C-alpha positions in Angstrom: 2.4 11.8 -7.9 0.8 11.3 -4.5 1.4 8.8 -1.8 0.5 5.2 -2.5 -2.1 4.0 0.0 -1.8 0.7 1.9 -4.5 -1.3 0.2 -3.4 -0.3 -3.2 0.1 -1.3 -2.3 -1.0 -4.7 -1.2 -3.0 -5.2 -4.4 0.0 -4.3 -6.5 2.2 -6.7 -4.5 -0.4 -9.6 -5.0 -0.5 -8.8 -8.7 3.3 -9.0 -8.9 3.4 -12.2 -7.0 0.8 -13.8 -9.3 2.8 -12.5 -12.3 6.1 -13.9 -11.1 4.4 -17.2 -10.1 2.8 -17.5 -13.6 6.2 -17.0 -15.2 7.6 -19.8 -13.0 4.7 -22.2 -13.3 3.6 -21.4 -16.8 0.5 -22.8 -18.4 -0.8 -24.5 -15.3 -1.3 -21.1 -13.6 -3.1 -19.7 -16.6 -5.4 -22.7 -16.9 -6.3 -22.4 -13.2 -6.6 -18.7 -12.7 -7.5 -17.1 -16.1 -11.1 -16.4 -17.0 -12.3 -19.0 -19.5 -15.6 -19.1 -21.4 -18.1 -20.7 -18.9 -18.6 -23.8 -21.0 -14.9 -24.4 -21.6 -13.4 -27.4 -19.8 -10.9 -25.1 -18.0 -13.5 -22.9 -16.5 -13.6 -22.7 -12.7 -15.9 -20.8 -10.4 -13.1 -18.7 -8.9 -11.8 -17.4 -12.2 -14.0 -14.2 -12.3 -11.9 -13.1 -9.3 -8.5 -14.7 -9.9 -8.3 -13.4 -13.5 -7.8 -9.9 -12.1 -4.4 -10.9 -10.8 -3.2 -12.6 -13.9 -1.4 -10.7 -16.7 0.0 -11.6 -20.1 3.4 -13.3 -19.4 4.6 -12.1 -22.9 3.9 -8.5 -22.2 5.5 -6.7 -19.3 3.8 -3.5 -20.3 0.4 -5.2 -19.6 1.0 -5.4 -15.8 3.1 -2.2 -15.7 0.3 -0.1 -17.2 -2.4 -1.7 -15.0 -0.4 -1.3 -11.8 0.5 2.3 -12.6 -3.2 3.0 -13.2 -4.1 1.3 -9.9 -1.5 3.5 -8.1 -2.4 6.7 -9.8 -6.2 6.5 -9.6 -6.7 4.0 -6.8 -4.7 5.7 -4.1 -6.8 8.9 -4.2 -10.0 6.9 -4.0 -8.8 4.7 -1.1 -7.7 7.9 0.7 -11.2 9.3 0.2 -13.3 6.2 0.8 -11.2 4.0 3.2 -9.9 0.5 2.9 -13.1 -1.6 3.0 -15.1 0.6 0.7 -12.3 0.7 -1.8 -11.8 -3.1 -1.8 -15.6 -3.6 -2.2 -15.5 -1.2 -5.2 -12.4 -2.7 -6.8 -13.6 -6.3 -6.7 -17.1 -5.4 -7.7 -15.8 -3.6 -10.8 -13.5 -6.5 -11.6 -16.3 -9.1 -11.3 -18.6 -6.8 -13.3 -16.0 -6.7 -16.0 -15.9 -10.5 -16.0 -19.7 -10.7 -16.2 -20.0 -8.3 -19.2 -17.1 -10.0 -21.0 -18.7 -13.4 -20.5 -22.1 -12.3 -21.6 -20.7 -10.8 -24.8 -18.7 -13.9 -25.4 -21.8 -16.0 -24.9 -23.7 -14.1 -27.6 -20.7 -14.2 -29.9 -20.2 -18.0 -29.5 -23.9 -18.8 -29.9 -24.1 -16.5 -33.0 -21.2 -18.3 -34.5 -22.6 -21.7 -33.7 -25.9 -20.7 -35.3 -24.1 -19.8 -38.5 -22.3 -23.1 -38.6 -25.4 -25.2 -37.9 -27.3 -23.3 -40.6 -24.5 -24.3 -42.9 -25.1 -28.0 -42.0 -22.2 -28.4 -39.5 -23.2 -30.9 -36.8 -22.8 -30.2 -33.1 -20.2 -32.9 -32.8 -18.1 -31.2 -35.6 -18.4 -27.9 -33.7 -17.3 -29.6 -30.5 -14.3 -31.1 -32.3 -13.4 -27.7 -33.8 -13.5 -26.1 -30.3 -11.2 -28.9 -29.0 -8.7 -29.1 -31.8 -9.1 -26.1 -34.1 -9.6 -28.5 -37.0 -12.5 -28.4 -39.5 -13.3 -29.8 -42.9 -12.3 -27.4 -45.7 -15.7 -27.7 -47.4 -17.2 -25.6 -44.5 -15.4 -22.6 -46.0 -17.8 -22.8 -49.0 -20.6 -21.8 -46.6 -18.9 -20.0 -43.7 -16.2 -17.2 -43.9 -12.9 -18.2 -42.3 -13.1 -15.0 -40.1 -16.3 -16.5 -38.5 -14.6 -19.8 -37.8 -11.5 -18.1 -36.3 -13.6 -15.7 -34.2 -15.7 -18.5 -32.9 -12.6 -20.6 -31.9 -11.0 -17.6 -30.3 -14.0 -16.6 -28.3 -14.4 -20.1 -26.9 -10.8 -20.9 -26.2 -9.0 -17.6 -25.4 -9.0 -16.8 -21.6 -9.2 -13.2 -20.3 -6.5 -12.0 -17.9 -5.7 -8.7 -16.3 -6.8 -6.1 -13.8 -7.9 -3.7 -16.6 -11.7 -4.1 -15.9 -11.2 -3.2 -12.3 -8.9 -0.4 -13.2 -11.4 1.0 -15.6 -13.9 1.1 -12.8 -11.4 2.9 -10.7 -10.7 5.3 -13.5 -14.4 6.2 -14.0 -14.8 6.7 -10.3 -11.8 9.0 -10.2 -13.3 11.0 -13.1 -16.5 11.4 -11.1 -14.7 12.4 -8.0 -12.1 14.7 -9.7 -13.6 15.7 -13.0 -11.3 18.7 -13.5 -8.0 16.8 -12.8 -5.7 17.0 -15.8 -4.5 13.7 -17.2 -2.0 12.9 -20.0 -1.4 9.9 -22.3 2.2 8.8 -22.6 2.0 9.0 -26.4 0.0 12.3 -26.3 1.6 14.5 -23.7 -1.2 17.1 -23.6 -3.1 17.7 -20.4 -6.7 16.8 -20.7 -9.3 17.1 -17.9 -10.6 13.8 -16.6 -14.2 14.6 -17.6 -13.1 14.6 -21.2 -10.2 12.1 -21.1 -12.1 9.2 -19.6 -15.2 9.3 -21.9 -12.9 9.5 -24.9 -11.1 6.4 -23.7 -14.4 4.6 -23.2 -15.6 5.6 -26.7 -12.5 4.1 -28.2 -13.1 0.9 -26.4 -16.7 0.8 -27.5 -15.6 1.5 -31.1 -13.1 -1.4 -30.9 -15.7 -3.7 -29.3 -18.4 -3.0 -31.9 -16.2 -3.0 -35.0 -13.4 -5.4 -34.1 -10.9 -2.8 -35.1 -8.4 -2.6 -32.2 -7.4 0.9 -31.2 -5.2 -0.3 -28.3 -3.6 -3.4 -29.9 -4.3 -7.0 -30.4 -6.1 -9.3 -27.9 -7.7 -6.5 -25.9 -10.8 -7.4 -23.9 -12.7 -4.2 -24.7 -16.0 -5.4 -23.3 -14.3 -6.2 -20.0 -13.0 -2.6 -19.9 -16.5 -1.3 -20.6 -18.1 -3.7 -18.0 -15.7 -2.6 -15.3 -16.4 1.1 -16.2 -20.1 0.5 -16.1 -20.1 -1.2 -12.7 -17.7 1.4 -11.4 -19.8 4.3 -12.7 -23.0 2.9 -11.1 -21.4 2.4 -7.7 -19.4 5.7 -7.7 -22.4 7.7 -8.9 -24.7 6.2 -6.3 -22.3 6.8 -3.5 -21.6 10.4 -4.6 -25.3 11.1 -5.1 -26.1 9.8 -1.6 -23.0 11.3 0.0 -22.0 7.8 1.1 -18.4 8.7 0.2 -18.3 10.9 3.4 -18.6 7.8 5.5 -15.4 5.9 5.9 -15.4 2.1 6.6 -12.5 0.3 8.1 
């Protein structure tokens, strides 16, 4: 393990402060800072940024894994790029993750609403369902319960975590150090970054497309892929144009 760089250290400290604060404050913090669907009453303009510092209060492993990834893969990039460039990259990847997650959620919510309206469900009934989770049982004669549950979940479940930004960092690390050997905790076999990272992304894509979760429940797979996409575009452009040789402070 290498030395932790200063900006990465500060980001980890901020994440820990937000995590501890959310444990103390509870639901108020999550309503304010998590990323809600853009038409949800709790959505706020700052949430595409603040959601990166929020983590599941019921899962200590969520923040531990993310902060470990930030330390392991972010420190070499900051050492290579400098503080300002790394910060620009990190936040851009995180906001990109929020954008892709929100776009996918938009299509999923609207597809579900189209199914309901085709079944004769009125817009007011759909609004009531979003607000309360209640619906008349006769709807199930026309619409599968999985569709109703998925629609309610997509509209009401906020996204939290630094994972999208971390995936951007991970992809950039793979571009910068493709032959570096990495290992999964549950698979202690060294695998080069150029193989390890694409395999990780393929598993996320599979989960996003099929709904079968490889990594566990309530994983924002499209946010992971969004962060990876934005991270790849930036890192590839900088590497191709040799901009990574110019440090900004």
